[in-house]
N, C-alpha and C positions, 0 to 999 in steps of 0.2 A: 407568372414563373412558381414551376412548386417548388416547397419549402420541402428540407429533406426530415425525414419522423425517426424520434428517437431521441436520446441524451447519451450521456455516459456509461450508466448502467442498462443499456440495450445489450440484449440475448446474455444477458448473466446470471438468467434466474438458477444454475446449479451449478455456476463457476463460485457466486456471492452468497450461497445458502451455508445456514451451518450442519450439522450434525445432530440427530437429535438429543444427545447428550452434552452435548456444547449450548446448548440455548438458555439463557438466563440471563444475570448481571454480569456487565462489564466486572473482573477485576481493577479495582483503581490504579495498583500496583504496574498495573501493562498501560495503562492510559498516560502515566508518568514515569515512563523507564527511560534511564539514561543511555544513549553509547557516546562513546566516542571516536575522533577522526582514524578510522584507517581500520575500523569495526567492520568485519563482513556480515550481511540482514537478509533474511528470506523478504521478501514481498509475500504479507499473507493477510489479504483485508477481513477487517472484523467487522460484518456488515448494519450493525447496528450503529454506526457511526460509520456519517455521509462526507462529515470534515476533514480533507486534507489525504483523499483515496485520491490512488494512481487510475491510470488507466487501465480497461479489462485485460487488456495485450500482454505487461508485464505481470500478471499476477504467476507466482510461482519461481520469479527469478530471484536471484541472488547478485545482490551488490554491495558496495561499499562504500561508506560514511566518506561526503567531502568537506561538509561544513555545517551548519545550522542556521535556517532564517527562520525569526519569530522560536514557536513552538515547535516545527518542523524538523526534519533532516534535510540534506541537499544528499543524492544518493547517485554514486554512477555506478550505470549499468549496460550491459552490451544487448543490442537489439539485431539481431543476424550480424552485420561487419561494423554497425555503427555504434558508436558510443555517444549516448542518453544520457543526461541530467535529469531527476526523476523528484518533484518537492512532495513528501507525504509524512502523514504524522505517525508520531511514534508508534498508536495504536495497532497499525497496520503494518507493525515491524517486526521478527523474531531473530531473534541469533542464529545465527548458521557456524 
């Protein structure tokens, strides 16, 4: 039986890439930023950090913070008509 080729970052060459002006060292305040329950956030991936990254389908989605799990946040998003929860590291989040 053949196994499926590829992983979580499959077909993300342009989606998870940075502009030339954004390349370089990550700001430490972005890595340790804090959010409260109910805050609206945009899922914007930081390609240099793979921990706590979400699936590529949710890139650019707006969600609401519903809780915290360790360093990461639980975010409620709407994927077409279904409501889903995604656990994301704060470096991949931006305030909406």
